[in-house]
N, C-alpha and C positions, 0 to 999 in steps of 0.2 A: 422640365423638358427644355432642350436647347432652343434658342431663338431660330425662327425659320430663315433659312438661307435661300435667297433668290438666285437662280442659275439660268444661264442659257448654255446648252450643250451644242457644239458644232461638230458634226460627225460625218464620216464616210461609211455609213452604217454597215459594218461587217460583223463578224462573230463577237469579237471582244467589245466592240462598240455597243452591241446589243445588250450584253451583260451589264455594261456601265449604265446604259439608259434605263434598263429595268431596275437596277439598284436605285438610281436617282428617283424614279417614279414611285418606288416603294418606301424610300427613306422618309420618316415622319418629319425630319427637320429640314427637308428640301422642298421648295416650290419651284418647279421647272417652268420658267416664264416662256419658254419656247425651245424648239430644237431646229437648228439650221443644218442644211446638208451640203455636202461637197463631193466632188469626184475623188477617187482613190482606190479603196478596196473594190469598188464597183463603179458603175456610172452614177452620176448624180441623180438620174431618174430612178435607178434601182435603189440607191441609198434612201431616197425620199419615200418610195413605196415601202421599203423595209421599216422605216421609222414609223410610218402611219400604222402599219400592221402591229408593231410592237406596242404602241400606245394603246391600241385596242386590246391587245393581250393583257396588258397590265391593269386596264380599267381604273385609271386614277379618278379621284372624286372631284377633279377640276379639269378644265379644258387646257390642252397643251398645243398651241399653234405650231405649225411646221412651215418653214420657209425654205424653198429650194435655192441653192447657191450656185457656185461656179462649176462649170463643166470641164474646165481645163486650167492649167497653170497660167500665171500672169504673162509669161513670155515664152515658155517652152512648149513642146508638144507633150501630150499625155500618152504614156505607154500602154494604156488600157487596163482593164480589171485584172485582179490577181486571183483567178478562179482556183488555182492550185492551193491557195492559202485559205480562202473564204467560201469556196463553192461557187457554182454557176449563178446563184441568186444572192451571193454575198453573206448569207446566213447559214452556211453549211448544208445547203439544199433542203433544209426543213421548210415545209410548206405551211405558212400561217394563213388564216383566212384573210381575204382582202378587206380593207377598211373603207367605209363610206366617207370618212373625213378627207377633205381636199387640202392641198397646200395653199398657203396664202398667195395673193396676187403679187405682193412685194417680194423683192429678192432677199436673200440671206443678209447681205450687207446692209440693205435698207432697214431690215428688221432689227439687226443688232444696234444700229445707230438710233432708231426710233425708241427702242426700249431703254437704251442708256440715257437718252434725253428725258424720257418720261420718269425714270427712277435713278437720278444721278447719285452715284456713290453706293448704290444698293446691290448691283448685279455682279456676280462672279461669272466670268466667261470661261467655260471649260472647252478646250479644243482637243479633239481626238483624231483629227486628220490633218490634211494639208492646211496651211494658214492662209489660203487664197481669199476666203471670205473676209477674214479679219483685215488683210491688206486692202481689200476693196472698200471695207467700211472706213478705214483710215483715210482713204481718198475722199470719201463723202464727208467725213467729219474729222479733221486733223486734231480736234480737241477731245476725241473719244477717250484717250488714255486717262484724262482727268475725271471722266464721267463713269468709268468702271471701277468697282471696288477692287478687283484683282483679276488677273488672267492666269489660268492654270493650263499649261501646254503639255500634252503627251508628245514627246519627240526628243530626238537628239541623244547624244552620249558624250561624256567628257572623258571618262576612264575606261569604260567597257568597250568591247569591239562593236562595230556597226552591224547592221543586219541586212543591208543591201549592197554595201561595199565594206571593205575592212574598217572604214572610218566613219561611215554615215548611216543614220537610221532612216527608215522608209518615209516617214511623214515630212522630214526636212529635205530629203532627197527629192521628193515629189514636187516641191516648189521652193527652191532655195531663195529666190528673190522675194517671195512673200514673207518667209520667216525673217529674212534680213530686215525688211521694212518694219515688221512688228517689233523685233528686238530693239531697233533704233528709235522707236516711237516714244519711248518714255513710259510705257505701260509698267504697272506693278506685276512682274512676271515671276511665276514659279515654274521651272522646267522639270517635268517628270519624265526622265529619259531611261535609256536601257541600263544605266547605272543602278536603278532600283527595280524597274519593271521585270528584268530578267531574274531577279532574286525572289520575287513574289509569285508563287506558283499555286495553281488550283489543280487538284487531281480527281480521278474517278471516284475514289473513296469519299472525298468531300461531298461530291454530288449524291452518292448513294445515301450517305448519312442525312443530307438535307432532305431527300425525298421522304425519309421516315419521320422527320420532325417539322416539316414546313406547315404553315397554316393552310387549311383546306382551300381557301380562295387563291392560293399561290401554286397549287398542284400543277396547273397547266403551264405556268412559267417554268417550274422546275423540269417538267417533261421537255419543254422547248430547249432549255439549257443543256440537258443531257444529250439531246439529238444534235444540236449545233456544235457543241464542244467535242463530240466524238470525231467530227470532221477535222476540227482544229488540233485535237490530240494527234491525229494521223500526220498532219503536216509537221508538227514539232518532233514527232518520232523520226521523221526523215531528215530534218535539218539539224536538230540538236540532240538526238538520241534520248529524248524524253519519253518515258513510258507512261501512257495514259495520264498525261500532265501537260500543262501549258502555262506560259507566263501571263500575268494579269496587266497587260499594258494599259488599256483604257479604263478598266474598272479601278485600278489603283489611282489613276488620275482623278476620277470623280471622288474617290475616298480622300485624297490629299486636299481637294477643294473643300470637302466637308469637315475633315479632321486633320488639319495641318500637322499636328503632333505625331501622326502615325509614321512620319519619315524624319530622318536626320538631314538637315540641310546646311548649305554653306553659301554665303554671298560671294559672287564672282563677277568679274568683268569679262564679258564674252562678246565675240563677234561671229558672224556666219560667213563661211567661205562660199563664194558663189561661182568660182572658177574650178577647173580641174576635172579630169576624167573620173578620178576616184574620190575627190574631196568636195565636190559641189554639194553643199548642204551640211558640211561638217561644222560642229560647234568648236570654236577656237577660244579656249579659256586662257586668260592671262594669269598663269600660275607663278609668276615671278614674285620675289619678296615684296616689291613695290609695284603692284599691277597698275598699269596706266592706260591700256588700250582696250576698248570695248565699252559696253554698257552694263550697268549693274543689274543683275537678276539673282533670284534665289534658285539654286540647283540642288535637287534631291540626290543624296549620296548613300543613305543607309536605310534599311527597312527590315522589319520582322515579318517573315512570310506568314507564319501561323496567326499572328494578330490581324494581318490584312484579310486572310481568308475568313476568320471569325467575324470581323466587322462587315465584310462584303456580304456574307450569306445570312447574317442575323436579321436583315430587314425582311427576309422572306419567311 
């Protein structure tokens, strides 16, 4: 069996975040050291409540602490939840039972810094939302990059179109100044953006097949996934003409953290554009023959959708 990978997931727990979290909780080679929450798909309060309910649904055989994080961007105003994408409660209007677990007293940024100091070089930080908590963690501990094993970020696009402006992906658009700080911090970063997440798709038939073959203890998880994803399918039918299908933005990001070989990558020098009506949050890669501007990160560019779906659902 593979060595256990220690992860912290930072999420604005919406529909695809929830699938990513459930996958991590069920993956035998992952130990989730904690989940931190941030504004984005919903308020940070809703994201935190959703996260606690999902942990209860998954019933892991170890404790998973939850730390509530930022309620708004570093310097900008927050535009509010995106109920048309993720439902009024952030998880497709599926009602999960409330959890008795309470979030920690410390903030998400404090939690990330504490765990990185307790286990230097061991933790993979996986971010599924805005990078605000990570930017705040860097303020608390500028040495954080050297204490994390790696940081895998869902966000951005180099060659694919944006999804909130023609050039920009939603997580980076939501707090450009935060991702700018993170990119420039010296972290070991893998960017899982729309270049690959729009190519990896889950459909209704995949879920129907999973319902037939899942382990009995995971039947309630699969039922939840079918309900929440029905809402998500509806959104993607409207915006991208997908029929009973959706991209795997956040689940693919957790998979890349677990199994880096599932994607084809390229090292690039990139910087983040923080100005501009259409371009704030854009990833600017130096694609010249001799790139010289920006910071070195790993960018995901190729993926096999069927392999991703197999790996994603096999844990259930």
